[in-house]
Structures are given as structure tokens and as C-alpha cells.
C-alpha positions as CSV (number, residue, x, y, z in Angstrom):
1,M,-2.0,33.2,-21.9
2,Q,-1.4,29.6,-22.9
3,T,0.8,28.5,-25.8
4,K,2.2,25.2,-27.2
5,R,5.6,26.7,-28.1
6,L,8.2,26.1,-25.4
7,P,8.7,29.5,-23.7
8,Q,12.2,30.7,-23.0
9,Y,11.7,30.5,-19.2
10,L,11.2,26.7,-19.6
11,K,14.6,26.2,-21.2
12,K,16.5,25.1,-18.1
13,N,20.2,24.5,-18.4
14,L,21.7,21.2,-17.4
15,V,24.6,21.7,-15.0
16,L,26.9,18.7,-14.5
17,S,28.9,19.8,-11.4
18,G,31.2,17.6,-9.3
19,D,28.4,17.4,-6.6
20,V,25.9,16.1,-9.2
21,H,28.4,13.4,-10.3
22,E,29.2,12.4,-6.7
23,T,25.5,12.1,-5.8
24,K,24.9,9.9,-8.9
25,V,28.0,7.7,-8.0
26,M,26.8,7.3,-4.4
27,L,23.3,6.3,-5.5
28,R,24.7,3.7,-8.0
29,Q,27.1,2.3,-5.5
30,N,24.2,1.7,-3.1
31,G,21.9,0.3,-5.8
32,L,19.3,3.0,-5.3
33,H,16.8,4.7,-7.7
34,T,15.5,8.2,-7.7
35,V,12.4,9.6,-9.3
36,C,14.6,12.5,-10.3
37,E,16.4,10.3,-12.8
38,S,13.6,7.8,-13.7
39,A,11.1,10.6,-14.4
40,R,13.6,12.8,-16.0
41,C,12.9,15.8,-13.8
42,P,14.2,19.1,-15.2
43,N,15.4,20.1,-11.7
44,I,17.8,17.2,-11.3
45,S,21.0,19.2,-11.6
46,E,19.8,21.8,-9.1
47,C,18.8,19.2,-6.5
48,F,21.6,16.8,-7.0
49,G,24.0,19.7,-6.8
50,M,22.6,20.4,-3.3
51,N,22.8,16.8,-2.3
52,R,19.0,16.4,-2.5
53,A,17.2,13.5,-4.1
54,T,13.7,12.0,-4.1
55,F,14.2,8.3,-3.5
56,L,12.2,5.8,-5.6
57,I,11.7,2.6,-3.6
58,M,10.5,-0.9,-4.5
59,G,12.4,-1.0,-7.8
60,N,12.3,1.0,-11.0
61,T,9.4,-0.8,-12.7
62,C,5.8,0.3,-12.2
63,T,2.7,-1.9,-12.6
64,R,0.7,1.1,-14.0
65,A,1.0,2.8,-17.4
66,C,0.3,6.5,-16.7
67,R,0.9,8.3,-20.0
68,F,2.7,11.3,-18.4
69,C,5.4,9.2,-16.7
70,S,8.7,7.9,-18.1
71,V,9.3,5.3,-15.4
72,D,9.6,1.8,-16.8
73,K,6.4,-0.3,-16.9
74,G,6.1,-4.0,-16.6
75,H,6.5,-6.8,-14.1
76,P,8.6,-5.6,-11.1
77,H,11.2,-7.7,-9.2
78,E,10.7,-8.9,-5.7
79,L,11.2,-6.4,-2.9
80,D,14.8,-5.9,-1.7
81,P,14.9,-6.3,2.1
82,G,18.2,-4.4,2.3
83,E,16.8,-1.3,0.5
84,P,15.5,0.5,3.6
85,Y,18.8,0.6,5.4
86,R,20.8,1.5,2.2
87,I,18.4,4.5,1.7
88,A,18.8,5.5,5.3
89,R,22.6,5.3,5.2
90,S,22.7,7.3,1.9
91,I,20.5,10.0,3.5
92,K,22.9,10.2,6.4
93,E,25.9,10.2,4.1
94,L,24.5,13.0,1.9
95,G,23.5,15.1,4.9
96,I,19.8,15.2,3.8
97,T,17.8,16.9,6.5
98,H,14.4,16.4,4.8
99,A,14.0,13.2,2.9
100,V,11.3,12.6,0.3
101,I,10.6,9.0,-0.4
102,T,8.3,7.8,-3.1
103,S,7.8,4.6,-5.0
104,V,6.6,3.0,-8.2
105,T,3.1,1.7,-7.9
106,R,3.1,-2.0,-6.9
107,D,-0.4,-3.3,-7.5
108,D,1.2,-6.8,-7.7
109,L,1.8,-6.7,-3.9
110,P,-1.0,-7.6,-1.4
111,D,-0.4,-4.4,0.5
112,G,0.7,-2.3,-2.4
113,G,4.1,-1.9,-0.7
114,A,2.8,-0.3,2.5
115,D,5.0,-2.4,4.7
116,H,8.0,-1.4,2.7
117,F,7.2,2.3,3.2
118,Y,6.9,1.5,6.9
119,K,10.3,-0.1,7.0
120,V,12.0,2.6,5.0
121,A,10.7,5.4,7.2
122,G,11.7,3.5,10.3
123,A,15.2,2.9,9.0
124,V,15.7,6.6,8.2
125,K,14.5,7.7,11.6
126,E,16.8,5.1,13.2
127,I,19.9,6.1,11.4
128,S,19.3,9.8,10.8
129,P,16.8,10.8,13.5
130,E,17.3,14.5,12.8
131,T,15.9,14.1,9.3
132,T,12.3,14.9,8.6
133,V,10.6,12.3,6.4
134,E,8.0,12.9,3.6
135,L,6.3,9.8,2.2
136,L,4.9,10.3,-1.3
137,T,2.7,7.2,-1.8
138,P,0.5,5.6,-4.4
139,D,-3.2,5.1,-3.8
140,F,-2.8,1.5,-2.6
141,Q,-5.9,0.8,-4.7
142,G,-7.9,2.4,-2.0
143,D,-7.0,-0.3,0.6
144,K,-7.4,1.5,3.9
145,D,-5.6,-1.2,5.9
146,A,-2.5,-0.5,3.7
147,V,-2.8,3.2,4.4
148,L,-3.2,2.5,8.1
149,L,0.0,0.5,8.0
150,V,1.9,3.4,6.5
151,L,0.5,5.7,9.1
152,E,2.0,3.5,11.9
153,A,5.4,4.6,10.6
154,D,7.4,7.5,12.1
155,F,7.3,10.3,9.5
156,D,6.3,13.9,9.1
157,I,4.3,14.5,5.9
158,F,1.9,12.3,4.0
159,N,2.0,13.1,0.3
160,H,-0.3,11.7,-2.4
161,N,-0.7,13.4,-5.8
162,V,-4.0,13.7,-7.6
163,E,-1.9,14.6,-10.6
164,T,-4.6,16.0,-12.9
165,V,-8.2,17.0,-13.1
166,P,-11.0,14.4,-13.1
167,S,-11.9,14.8,-16.8
168,L,-8.4,13.8,-17.9
169,Y,-7.9,10.7,-15.7
170,K,-8.9,8.1,-18.3
171,R,-6.4,9.6,-20.8
172,V,-3.6,10.6,-18.3
173,R,-3.7,7.9,-15.7
174,P,-6.3,5.2,-16.6
175,Q,-5.6,2.9,-13.8
176,A,-6.2,5.5,-11.1
177,E,-9.4,7.1,-9.8
178,Y,-9.7,10.8,-8.8
179,R,-12.2,10.2,-6.0
180,R,-10.0,7.3,-4.7
181,S,-7.0,9.6,-4.4
182,L,-9.1,12.2,-2.5
183,D,-10.4,9.5,-0.2
184,V,-6.9,8.4,0.6
185,L,-6.0,12.0,1.6
186,N,-9.1,12.4,3.6
187,F,-8.6,9.1,5.4
188,V,-5.1,10.1,6.4
189,K,-6.3,13.4,7.8
190,Q,-9.0,11.8,9.8
191,H,-6.8,9.1,11.3
192,K,-3.5,11.0,12.1
193,N,-2.8,14.5,13.1
194,M,-0.1,15.2,10.5
195,L,0.6,17.4,7.5
196,T,-0.9,16.2,4.2
197,K,0.2,17.2,0.7
198,S,-0.9,16.8,-2.9
199,G,0.1,18.0,-6.3
200,L,-1.0,18.2,-9.9
201,M,0.4,18.9,-13.3
202,V,-1.0,21.5,-15.7
203,G,-0.7,21.9,-19.5
204,L,-2.4,18.6,-20.2
205,G,-5.6,20.1,-21.6
206,E,-7.4,21.1,-18.4
207,T,-9.2,24.4,-17.9
208,I,-8.5,27.0,-15.2
209,E,-11.9,26.3,-13.7
210,E,-11.2,22.6,-13.5
211,V,-7.9,23.3,-11.6
212,K,-9.8,25.5,-9.2
213,T,-12.4,22.8,-8.6
214,V,-9.5,20.4,-7.7
215,L,-8.1,23.0,-5.3
216,K,-11.6,23.2,-3.7
217,D,-11.7,19.4,-3.4
218,L,-8.2,19.3,-1.8
219,K,-9.3,22.0,0.6
220,T,-12.4,19.9,1.5
221,V,-10.2,16.9,2.4
222,G,-7.9,19.0,4.6
223,C,-4.9,19.1,2.4
224,D,-2.2,21.4,3.9
225,I,0.2,21.8,1.0
226,V,-0.6,21.8,-2.8
227,T,1.9,22.0,-5.5
228,I,1.2,22.9,-9.2
229,G,3.7,22.6,-12.0
230,Q,4.0,22.5,-15.8
231,Y,3.8,19.1,-17.4
232,L,6.9,18.6,-19.6
233,M,7.0,15.7,-22.0
234,P,9.8,13.4,-20.6
235,T,10.1,11.3,-23.7
236,L,8.6,11.0,-27.2
237,K,6.6,8.0,-26.0
238,N,4.7,10.1,-23.5
239,M,1.6,12.2,-24.1
240,S,2.2,15.6,-25.6
241,V,2.0,19.0,-23.9
242,Q,-1.3,20.7,-24.7
243,A,-0.3,24.2,-23.4
244,Y,2.6,26.0,-21.7
245,L,1.1,28.2,-19.0
246,S,2.2,31.8,-18.3
247,E,3.4,32.9,-14.9
248,D,0.2,34.9,-14.5
249,I,-1.9,31.7,-14.4
250,Y,0.3,30.2,-11.7
251,R,0.0,33.3,-9.6
252,E,-3.8,33.1,-10.1
253,Y,-3.8,29.5,-8.8
254,E,-1.8,30.6,-5.8
255,R,-4.1,33.5,-5.1
256,F,-7.2,31.3,-5.4
257,G,-5.7,28.6,-3.2
258,K,-5.0,31.1,-0.4
259,E,-8.4,32.7,-0.9
260,I,-10.2,29.4,-0.2
261,G,-8.0,28.6,2.8
262,I,-5.4,26.1,1.6
263,P,-2.6,26.6,4.2
264,F,0.2,26.6,1.6
265,I,0.1,26.5,-2.2
266,Y,3.2,26.5,-4.4
267,A,2.8,27.0,-8.1
268,G,5.2,27.6,-10.9
269,P,6.6,26.2,-14.2
270,F,9.3,24.0,-12.5
271,V,7.4,23.1,-9.3
272,R,7.2,19.4,-8.7
273,S,5.8,17.6,-5.7
274,S,9.2,17.3,-4.0
275,Y,10.7,20.5,-5.3
276,H,11.9,22.7,-2.4
277,A,10.0,20.3,-0.1
278,Q,12.0,21.2,3.0
279,E,11.6,24.9,2.4
280,V,7.8,24.5,1.8
281,M,7.4,22.5,5.0
282,N,9.5,25.0,7.1
283,R,7.5,28.0,5.7
284,L,4.2,26.3,6.5
285,T,5.2,25.2,10.0
286,R,6.4,28.7,10.8
287,K,3.1,30.1,9.5
288,M,1.2,27.7,11.7
289,Q,3.0,28.6,14.9
């Protein structure tokens, strides 16, 4: 069942605990951004309350104008050379044992910010060597040299989201290409023996069969982890929700993903690419042993 009225199970309470406040203060003091705040994630209270955050590097202004995203669009500032070590120190201070690091898309940079990803991952491993690192990257406009530079870094999971089904790309993320995103994931799998991950939003007007086709494509490029979650309109300026999916549909996606051989699929209304990322990684690695 799909409906456009917000179901009761999607009405998540905002909890402003002391831990949430302390996490926000620490981030501001270090001049850091998180996708949790910039993208208005509904899970922010839960994650900040557990001293978890998905760091948003290379500023808080994106060069692309995806209609689902509330991150600021425009002309970004120059890269901050001190950011990698501020992030690493914050991860150490918060006691984060699995760090998810993503970025705005920086099409203005020759390498799309690949070198900055490399430096951030290196700084985290230097200052907090016990922390596992997940890099959630843009597509680097398909530049394989940029992807190779990221792969030279010391990290544990390469994550790149396809975000939606191919038929919706022009409306949802017009500056991206579905096949290009698949090619990036395939290229990583072919060049480095590491876990790869991708995610997509549902409720944007896609059909169940279209989502299943995306799952087949992700299986074909060797994706180890797939996340599926409900799109929730972050601001009135963003595109509207077309449907709120029932729990049964998420269970169907999980069943189908397992059936076609995706090693780990995590689907649910509040699932996001970095939600419960450490638990997902741990469950998969235990399964693979």
C-alpha cells in the first residue's frame, strides 16, 4: 500500500538531550558541517545523542541542484586545508568507532575533491587508527583518475548512492547520470578488494519493479550493501513526496535483494545511507566470515 498522507510511523519525535547539544557545540567549535544537519535528517537526535555524525566535507555549498536535497547550492569556497585534522580530532573526541564521511559535490574542482577525501581519510586513520572509515562520495563526473586517488586512501567502505531509479534522474538529480554512478561502483569493485555500498530513496514516483531493476543492477556491479529509505521533503522548496510506502514494501525489497544475492540489504522508512552504518558493516562482516 502506498499513500500520500504522512503515516503515524513517520512522525518521529525530536529529542534535544544534553548529548545532542554537546555534539552540536563541538561541531560548531571545530567549524565542521554534517549532512545530518544540512540535509535535515529525521534521525539527527538519535544519532547525535549517541555521539554519531556523518561529516560533510569541502564546505556546505554544493555545485549541483538535486531537487530532493536541502544542502545550499551555489559557488563554494576554497577548500580548507585544516579540515581533515579537525574532523579527525572530533572523531577521536566523540569516541566514534565508525566514521561516515561524505561531501557536497564539487564539480568546480579539477579532481572533484578526491584529494581532499584522501587527506581526510588519512588524518582519521592517523589520529584515531581504531576507527573504521566509510567514504560516501559523489560521482566525480565519472573521472576514473579521481576515483583511483580516493582508492589510494586507507579506508574500509566505499559508498556512492544511486539515489533513485533511472526514469526519475532528470527530475530528481538532473546533473547526475544513473549509468555513471553504476560505473563508479563497478570501477571500485574491479580495482580494490573492499566493501562497496549504495542507497536509494523511495516515494518519489518510482514503481516497485523499477526499484527491483535497480537492485539487480547493483548486484551486477558487485555492491555489498544497499540501503533503501523513505524520501521525506526536507523543505517546502524541495520536490514533494509522491507516496509513503508501507512496511510490507520495504520487507519485499529486502526479500528480493537477498533472493538475487545482494550480501546485505537494509530497508525501512527511516533508513538512510549512513543510518546504523557500523551495525550494518559489523553484521555483514560477521556473515562473510
